[in-house]
C-alpha positions in Angstrom: 104.8 121.4 83.6 102.7 119.0 82.1 99.4 116.9 83.2 99.5 113.1 82.6 96.0 112.2 83.2 92.0 113.7 83.4 91.6 113.3 87.7 87.7 114.4 87.1 87.9 110.6 86.1 89.4 109.2 89.3 86.4 107.8 92.0 86.8 109.0 95.7 89.7 107.3 97.3 89.4 106.4 101.3 93.1 105.9 103.1 93.5 103.8 106.2 92.5 107.0 108.4 89.4 107.0 106.9 89.5 110.2 105.6 88.2 110.6 102.0 90.1 111.9 99.5 89.9 112.9 95.4 93.0 113.4 93.1 92.9 116.7 91.8 95.8 116.5 89.2 98.8 114.4 87.8 101.6 116.8 87.2 104.9 115.7 85.6 108.2 118.4 85.6 111.7 118.0 84.9 114.1 119.6 87.3 118.1 119.7 86.7 118.4 116.1 85.8 115.5 114.5 87.2 111.9 113.7 86.5 109.2 114.2 89.3 105.5 112.8 89.4 103.0 114.9 91.3 99.6 113.7 92.5 97.9 116.1 94.0 94.8 115.5 96.6 92.2 117.2 97.6 90.7 116.3 101.0 87.8 118.1 102.3 87.8 120.0 105.6 91.5 119.1 106.1 92.3 120.4 109.6 96.1 121.2 110.4 95.7 118.9 113.7 95.4 116.2 111.4 98.3 116.8 109.4 100.0 117.1 112.6 99.2 113.8 113.2 102.5 112.7 111.4 101.7 108.8 111.8 98.4 109.3 110.8 99.3 110.9 107.2 102.4 109.2 107.2 100.3 105.6 106.7 97.7 107.7 104.5 100.5 108.9 102.5 102.7 105.5 102.4 99.2 103.8 101.0 98.5 106.1 98.6 102.4 105.5 97.3 101.8 101.5 97.1 98.5 101.4 96.2 98.1 104.4 93.5 101.1 105.5 92.6 102.4 102.8 91.5 100.1 101.0 89.5 99.6 104.1 87.8 103.4 105.0 86.9 103.1 101.2 85.5 100.0 101.8 83.5 101.7 105.0 81.9 105.0 103.7 82.0 106.7 106.6 83.9 109.8 106.1 85.3 110.2 109.2 87.5 113.4 109.9 89.7 111.1 111.6 92.8 107.4 110.9 93.4 105.4 114.0 95.5 102.2 113.4 97.3 100.3 116.3 98.7 97.0 116.6 100.2 94.7 120.3 100.4 91.9 121.0 101.9 90.2 123.0 98.8 92.6 123.0 94.8 95.4 125.2 94.7 96.7 126.0 91.6 100.3 124.6 91.6 102.7 127.1 92.4 100.9 129.7 93.4 101.0 130.8 97.4 98.3 129.7 99.6 98.6 131.0 102.9 95.4 130.1 104.2 95.1 126.7 102.6 96.1 123.2 104.7 98.5 121.7 102.6 101.3 118.7 103.8 103.8 117.2 101.3 105.8 113.8 101.4 108.6 113.1 98.7 109.3 109.3 97.7 111.6 107.5 95.3 110.5 104.1 93.7 113.3 101.6 93.4 112.6 98.0 93.3 108.6 98.5 93.0 108.3 100.2 96.2 108.2 103.6 97.6 111.1 105.1 99.7 110.2 108.4 101.9 112.6 111.3 100.9 112.9 113.5 103.7 113.3 116.4 101.8 
């Protein structure tokens, strides 16, 4: 697992729902035959009720993919097979269990310069 960028240098991001996120980290890893780039965000105060509002959460995730992820991938000349976007209510170390944290994850493939949601 490699960190691509220092997230601390990224300003807070306001998504369509009005939620403010901070970029916790961007990670790259290779699964068998696939490059994944993971964008991990913190949204302090994120509640389970917000996560359960699937339409609103999807709008925020899609917006991030189109407006932050695609330019980032272009800038860093990355061509991943999959992109994962996650929100959590606090920083959680990657791969560590955190049952008390509120978290949500979505995956996308990048095709013809667009984010295509992947059900995983």
